[in-house]
Steps between C-alpha positions, in 0.01 A plus 500: 500500500147406599232761423403730785188407694211720386352720772197724541594832660179698541139525393346832388121551499354638177175683574253595229332825611249748360712813557875452512578852617246487784626159612866605485428814702319286759802273539725805528287715728331237719745209508827689460610336174726679251460526123757272333417552131210552267411474130260700292374857511273509688639193681334168423761295690667594829734304726503601866727369770581513868811339647535168313137483387385602152147515359408544134187701421346495153190655348208269429571543129826313550858606436529359149547831319799604711632157593465317169648175630257487796164355391206443732381141466263445790188672625629496857560831673841393629812375323826417678846590376777278636863605470727198457846383407549192285188597305561262210542208740173592670324523164624155399401358840148644485452385142613148585246489783217593265457867595287712266754734341312796353802710403829352388825651635582836342718801576308819576610858434545546876780243509312203644465153350145389577255216451146451631312208652126475558416304813207266559277788615573722204746730674804609302852477646769687311857384573771754419877495515726803472702410190803676646513264800699178497336225708841340557573780745190423706580384852283385785133597502535876466455714194808559286736775609759669280780743569413864450135471607373815666313497830168525315585190297569688174813402308706797374559301180172331398494124466599388153700815420872570494678821600508622138203454265501618136209723396439534126309771316355375173267615229240224500537336842225242442671379184837503675371275778381245246833520318699443820285195574581349159862610480626452855238284673378791714207457739262793546459593867279810486371772271335834581337719232593862434277806533153438364581133460738577213838329473694343784605722789692222675555132442735237634634181348738237626772335293630211705531631855540865396223762490494768231270801510370669188240743377395711205675825426325817617704785347299760690633350822859479378475130416653427158557165328789404271259549208471869592867549584635309202702255707580374849801549724487171688412134478372218720710188551320165509666167583368177350596134520541501120573843353501367144144374536397819680647713222316306231173518698529877542574554131213272398269709722602818317820627664768647277828306526792728588768248596471121466616281790878491543734398782632812676814558702317548830359145498158545342361384170339828404253645250305822444158585354279807476129460565234650268454788747862617492635347820829310491539158661819307571465122524752268656592161638789485747740234375823567692604651833780748423714675762523880488869476409435262211202705390717815484764317294242362258331838482821668389543241227140548392535878478824464307327273249217750466750781437673294232166429339411870490834585335444233238 
Protein backbone atom coordinates (compact mmCIF):
# COMPACT_ATOMS: atom_id res chain seq x y z
CA UNK A 1 0.00 0.00 0.00
CA UNK A 2 1.38 3.40 -0.96
CA UNK A 3 1.95 5.82 1.94
CA UNK A 4 -0.80 8.32 2.61
CA UNK A 5 -0.33 11.80 1.15
CA UNK A 6 0.82 14.17 3.90
CA UNK A 7 -1.54 17.05 4.60
CA UNK A 8 -1.50 20.25 6.62
CA UNK A 9 -4.72 20.68 8.61
CA UNK A 10 -4.46 24.00 10.42
CA UNK A 11 -2.09 26.73 11.52
CA UNK A 12 -2.12 28.10 15.09
CA UNK A 13 -0.58 31.50 15.91
CA UNK A 14 1.84 31.54 18.84
CA UNK A 15 1.95 35.03 20.37
CA UNK A 16 4.66 36.11 22.78
CA UNK A 17 3.08 38.61 25.20
CA UNK A 18 4.10 40.58 28.27
CA UNK A 19 1.19 39.48 30.49
CA UNK A 20 -0.43 36.16 29.64
CA UNK A 21 -3.36 36.57 32.03
CA UNK A 22 -4.20 40.07 30.76
CA UNK A 23 -3.99 38.92 27.14
CA UNK A 24 -6.10 35.81 27.76
CA UNK A 25 -8.77 37.86 29.54
CA UNK A 26 -8.81 40.27 26.59
CA UNK A 27 -9.44 37.43 24.14
CA UNK A 28 -12.16 36.08 26.42
CA UNK A 29 -13.88 39.33 27.36
CA UNK A 30 -13.45 41.37 24.17
CA UNK A 31 -13.27 38.80 21.38
CA UNK A 32 -15.42 36.05 22.88
CA UNK A 33 -12.73 33.35 22.98
CA UNK A 34 -12.80 30.53 25.53
CA UNK A 35 -9.94 29.21 27.66
CA UNK A 36 -8.82 25.84 26.27
CA UNK A 37 -5.94 24.98 28.62
CA UNK A 38 -3.09 26.55 30.51
CA UNK A 39 0.19 25.62 32.21
CA UNK A 40 1.90 27.10 35.20
CA UNK A 41 0.71 28.83 38.35
CA UNK A 42 0.34 31.69 37.72
CA UNK A 43 -0.19 30.79 34.03
CA UNK A 44 2.75 31.37 31.70
CA UNK A 45 1.10 29.61 28.75
CA UNK A 46 -2.58 29.78 27.76
CA UNK A 47 -4.42 28.44 24.73
CA UNK A 48 -7.63 30.24 23.78
CA UNK A 49 -10.08 29.25 21.10
CA UNK A 50 -13.25 30.22 19.31
CA UNK A 51 -15.03 27.91 16.88
CA UNK A 52 -12.22 26.22 14.91
CA UNK A 53 -9.59 28.87 15.68
CA UNK A 54 -6.96 28.46 18.40
CA UNK A 55 -4.32 30.95 19.56
CA UNK A 56 -1.39 30.17 21.84
CA UNK A 57 -0.29 32.88 24.28
CA UNK A 58 3.03 32.65 26.10
CA UNK A 59 4.87 34.94 28.49
CA UNK A 60 7.88 36.80 27.13
CA UNK A 61 10.09 34.58 29.27
CA UNK A 62 9.08 31.64 27.09
CA UNK A 63 7.36 28.38 27.98
CA UNK A 64 10.51 26.31 28.47
CA UNK A 65 10.04 25.61 32.18
CA UNK A 66 6.58 24.11 31.74
CA UNK A 67 6.91 22.82 28.19
CA UNK A 68 10.41 21.34 28.28
CA UNK A 69 10.30 20.11 24.69
CA UNK A 70 9.30 23.55 23.34
CA UNK A 71 12.38 25.78 22.96
CA UNK A 72 12.32 29.31 21.60
CA UNK A 73 14.85 29.63 18.79
CA UNK A 74 14.07 32.93 17.11
CA UNK A 75 13.79 36.52 18.28
CA UNK A 76 10.56 36.98 16.36
CA UNK A 77 7.40 37.78 18.30
CA UNK A 78 5.36 35.20 16.40
CA UNK A 79 5.80 31.46 15.90
CA UNK A 80 3.35 29.27 13.98
CA UNK A 81 2.21 25.82 15.03
CA UNK A 82 0.96 23.65 12.17
CA UNK A 83 -1.02 20.49 12.87
CA UNK A 84 -0.33 17.82 10.26
CA UNK A 85 -0.70 14.18 9.37
CA UNK A 86 2.14 12.28 7.74
CA UNK A 87 4.58 14.30 9.84
CA UNK A 88 7.59 12.07 9.16
CA UNK A 89 7.01 12.31 5.41
CA UNK A 90 6.84 16.10 5.68
CA UNK A 91 10.05 16.16 7.71
CA UNK A 92 11.87 14.07 5.11
CA UNK A 93 10.49 16.24 2.30
CA UNK A 94 11.57 19.49 3.96
CA UNK A 95 15.00 18.11 4.78
CA UNK A 96 15.51 16.94 1.22
CA UNK A 97 14.67 20.43 -0.04
CA UNK A 98 17.30 22.00 2.21
CA UNK A 99 15.04 23.39 4.95
CA UNK A 100 16.76 24.54 8.14
CA UNK A 101 15.63 21.97 10.71
CA UNK A 102 16.19 23.43 14.17
CA UNK A 103 14.47 20.68 16.17
CA UNK A 104 14.47 17.05 15.13
CA UNK A 105 11.22 15.05 15.45
CA UNK A 106 10.40 14.15 19.05
CA UNK A 107 7.37 13.07 21.06
CA UNK A 108 6.19 15.61 23.63
CA UNK A 109 4.45 14.92 26.94
CA UNK A 110 1.23 16.30 25.43
CA UNK A 111 1.07 13.47 22.89
CA UNK A 112 2.31 15.29 19.80
CA UNK A 113 5.25 14.37 17.58
CA UNK A 114 6.87 17.65 16.59
CA UNK A 115 9.75 19.13 14.61
CA UNK A 116 10.67 22.74 13.89
CA UNK A 117 11.83 24.61 10.80
CA UNK A 118 13.27 28.12 10.66
CA UNK A 119 12.29 29.96 7.50
CA UNK A 120 14.34 32.42 5.47
CA UNK A 121 13.16 35.36 7.61
CA UNK A 122 13.95 33.73 10.92
CA UNK A 123 10.40 32.73 11.81
CA UNK A 124 9.92 29.34 13.43
CA UNK A 125 7.30 26.88 12.16
CA UNK A 126 6.54 23.97 14.45
CA UNK A 127 4.87 20.98 12.74
CA UNK A 128 2.99 18.64 15.07
CA UNK A 129 1.12 15.39 14.59
CA UNK A 130 -1.17 13.77 17.12
CA UNK A 131 0.60 10.45 17.68
CA UNK A 132 -2.75 8.73 18.19
CA UNK A 133 -3.90 9.59 14.65
CA UNK A 134 -3.27 7.32 11.69
CA UNK A 135 -2.74 9.26 8.44
CA UNK A 136 -3.99 6.27 6.45
CA UNK A 137 -7.49 7.18 7.58
CA UNK A 138 -7.20 10.72 6.20
CA UNK A 139 -9.63 11.42 3.38
CA UNK A 140 -10.17 14.43 1.19
CA UNK A 141 -8.93 17.81 2.37
CA UNK A 142 -10.64 17.96 5.75
CA UNK A 143 -9.18 17.31 9.16
CA UNK A 144 -9.32 13.73 10.43
CA UNK A 145 -12.55 12.60 12.03
CA UNK A 146 -12.95 9.60 14.33
CA UNK A 147 -15.94 7.84 15.81
CA UNK A 148 -16.89 8.96 19.28
CA UNK A 149 -15.84 12.60 18.86
CA UNK A 150 -17.98 14.98 20.88
CA UNK A 151 -19.54 18.11 19.41
CA UNK A 152 -16.72 20.22 20.86
CA UNK A 153 -14.13 18.05 19.10
CA UNK A 154 -12.94 16.28 22.28
CA UNK A 155 -12.51 12.51 22.07
CA UNK A 156 -13.97 10.60 25.06
CA UNK A 157 -10.92 8.32 24.87
CA UNK A 158 -7.81 10.47 24.23
CA UNK A 159 -5.74 9.76 21.16
CA UNK A 160 -3.09 7.14 21.82
CA UNK A 161 -4.94 5.53 24.73
CA UNK A 162 -6.98 2.36 25.01
CA UNK A 163 -10.10 1.76 27.12
CA UNK A 164 -8.03 0.25 29.95
CA UNK A 165 -4.67 1.72 31.01
CA UNK A 166 -2.55 0.25 33.83
CA UNK A 167 -1.46 2.69 36.55
CA UNK A 168 1.43 1.59 38.75
CA UNK A 169 2.39 2.86 42.19
CA UNK A 170 6.10 2.46 42.87
CA UNK A 171 8.66 3.46 45.43
CA UNK A 172 11.20 5.30 43.30
CA UNK A 173 9.27 6.26 40.16
CA UNK A 174 12.22 8.00 38.48
CA UNK A 175 14.35 4.88 38.84
CA UNK A 176 11.45 2.71 37.67
CA UNK A 177 11.07 4.74 34.48
CA UNK A 178 14.73 4.23 33.65
CA UNK A 179 14.42 0.52 34.40
CA UNK A 180 11.39 0.13 32.12
CA UNK A 181 13.31 1.86 29.34
CA UNK A 182 16.17 -0.64 29.64
CA UNK A 183 14.10 -3.73 30.34
CA UNK A 184 11.11 -3.31 28.05
CA UNK A 185 12.09 -0.57 25.58
CA UNK A 186 9.68 1.94 27.15
CA UNK A 187 9.49 5.52 25.88
CA UNK A 188 8.87 8.28 28.42
CA UNK A 189 5.89 10.46 27.45
CA UNK A 190 5.55 12.83 30.40
CA UNK A 191 6.55 13.36 34.01
CA UNK A 192 5.14 15.71 36.66
CA UNK A 193 6.84 16.28 40.03
CA UNK A 194 5.16 15.74 43.39
CA UNK A 195 4.50 18.34 46.09
CA UNK A 196 7.43 20.67 46.57
CA UNK A 197 9.11 19.19 43.52
CA UNK A 198 9.75 15.93 45.37
CA UNK A 199 9.18 12.56 43.70
CA UNK A 200 6.91 11.89 40.75
CA UNK A 201 3.21 12.64 41.13
CA UNK A 202 2.34 11.30 37.68
CA UNK A 203 4.27 9.97 34.73
CA UNK A 204 3.43 8.08 31.56
CA UNK A 205 5.46 5.72 29.44
CA UNK A 206 4.66 3.77 26.31
CA UNK A 207 5.71 0.19 25.64
CA UNK A 208 4.96 -0.50 22.01
CA UNK A 209 1.55 1.06 21.35
CA UNK A 210 0.39 0.82 24.98
CA UNK A 211 0.52 3.62 27.56
CA UNK A 212 1.25 2.88 31.21
CA UNK A 213 0.82 5.43 33.98
CA UNK A 214 2.94 5.44 37.12
CA UNK A 215 3.91 7.54 40.08
CA UNK A 216 5.58 7.47 43.46
CA UNK A 217 3.76 6.12 46.46
CA UNK A 218 2.19 8.69 48.78
CA UNK A 219 1.01 6.67 51.81
CA UNK A 220 -0.71 9.71 53.31
CA UNK A 221 -3.00 9.76 50.29
CA UNK A 222 -3.68 6.03 50.36
CA UNK A 223 -1.17 5.26 47.61
CA UNK A 224 1.00 2.27 48.52
CA UNK A 225 3.60 0.44 46.43
CA UNK A 226 4.41 -3.27 46.45
CA UNK A 227 7.48 -2.40 48.55
CA UNK A 228 5.16 -1.15 51.31
CA UNK A 229 2.58 -3.90 50.96
CA UNK A 230 5.07 -6.74 50.66
CA UNK A 231 3.75 -7.97 47.32
CA UNK A 232 1.39 -7.29 44.43
CA UNK A 233 -1.92 -8.85 43.45
CA UNK A 234 -1.68 -8.41 39.68
CA UNK A 235 0.65 -8.32 36.72
CA UNK A 236 0.97 -6.66 33.32
CA UNK A 237 1.10 -8.77 30.17
CA UNK A 238 3.48 -7.69 27.41
CA UNK A 239 3.67 -9.30 23.96
CA UNK A 240 6.95 -9.34 22.04
CA UNK A 241 8.11 -10.68 18.69
CA UNK A 242 10.72 -12.75 20.54
CA UNK A 243 9.83 -13.51 24.16
CA UNK A 244 13.10 -15.34 24.78
CA UNK A 245 15.11 -12.26 23.85
CA UNK A 246 12.73 -10.03 25.82
CA UNK A 247 13.09 -12.23 28.89
CA UNK A 248 16.87 -12.15 28.72
CA UNK A 249 16.86 -8.36 28.22
CA UNK A 250 14.61 -7.82 31.24
CA UNK A 251 16.74 -10.05 33.46
CA UNK A 252 19.93 -8.36 32.27
CA UNK A 253 18.37 -4.99 33.21
CA UNK A 254 17.73 -6.20 36.76
CA UNK A 255 14.40 -8.06 36.73
CA UNK A 256 14.09 -11.19 38.84
CA UNK A 257 13.28 -14.26 36.72
CA UNK A 258 10.18 -16.06 37.97
CA UNK A 259 9.41 -18.38 35.05
CA UNK A 260 11.61 -18.88 31.98
CA UNK A 261 9.96 -18.94 28.54
CA UNK A 262 7.91 -22.08 27.88
CA UNK A 263 5.20 -23.02 25.37
CA UNK A 264 1.79 -22.88 27.07
CA UNK A 265 -1.47 -24.63 26.26
CA UNK A 266 -3.29 -21.45 25.22
CA UNK A 267 -0.91 -20.79 22.31
CA UNK A 268 1.66 -18.43 23.81
CA UNK A 269 5.31 -18.90 24.58
CA UNK A 270 5.21 -17.39 28.04
CA UNK A 271 7.53 -16.12 30.77
CA UNK A 272 7.32 -14.15 34.02
CA UNK A 273 9.61 -11.68 35.81
CA UNK A 274 9.36 -9.35 38.79
CA UNK A 275 10.81 -5.87 38.49
CA UNK A 276 13.06 -4.34 41.19
CA UNK A 277 10.07 -2.36 42.50
CA UNK A 278 7.86 -5.38 43.20
CA UNK A 279 5.59 -5.37 40.16
CA UNK A 280 5.02 -8.60 38.25
CA UNK A 281 5.27 -8.76 34.46
CA UNK A 282 4.17 -11.55 32.13
CA UNK A 283 5.97 -11.74 28.78
CA UNK A 284 4.73 -13.61 25.75
CA UNK A 285 4.91 -14.34 22.06
CA UNK A 286 1.79 -15.78 20.43
CA UNK A 287 2.86 -18.88 18.51
CA UNK A 288 -0.40 -20.73 17.82
CA UNK A 289 -4.09 -19.90 17.38
CA UNK A 290 -6.02 -22.31 19.63
CA UNK A 291 -9.81 -22.72 19.64
CA UNK A 292 -11.64 -22.37 22.95
CA UNK A 293 -12.59 -26.06 22.84
CA UNK A 294 -8.99 -27.17 22.27
CA UNK A 295 -7.76 -24.73 24.88
CA UNK A 296 -10.17 -26.19 27.46
CA UNK A 297 -9.01 -29.74 26.65
CA UNK A 298 -5.34 -28.79 26.90
CA UNK A 299 -6.03 -26.85 30.08
CA UNK A 300 -7.52 -29.90 31.77
CA UNK A 301 -4.45 -31.93 30.84
CA UNK A 302 -2.19 -29.18 32.14
CA UNK A 303 -4.00 -28.98 35.48
CA UNK A 304 -3.92 -32.75 35.81
CA UNK A 305 -0.16 -32.74 35.26
CA UNK A 306 0.22 -30.01 37.86
CA UNK A 307 -1.83 -32.04 40.36
CA UNK A 308 0.34 -35.09 39.73
CA UNK A 309 3.44 -33.00 40.25
CA UNK A 310 2.16 -31.68 43.57
CA UNK A 311 1.41 -35.22 44.80
CA UNK A 312 4.90 -36.34 43.84
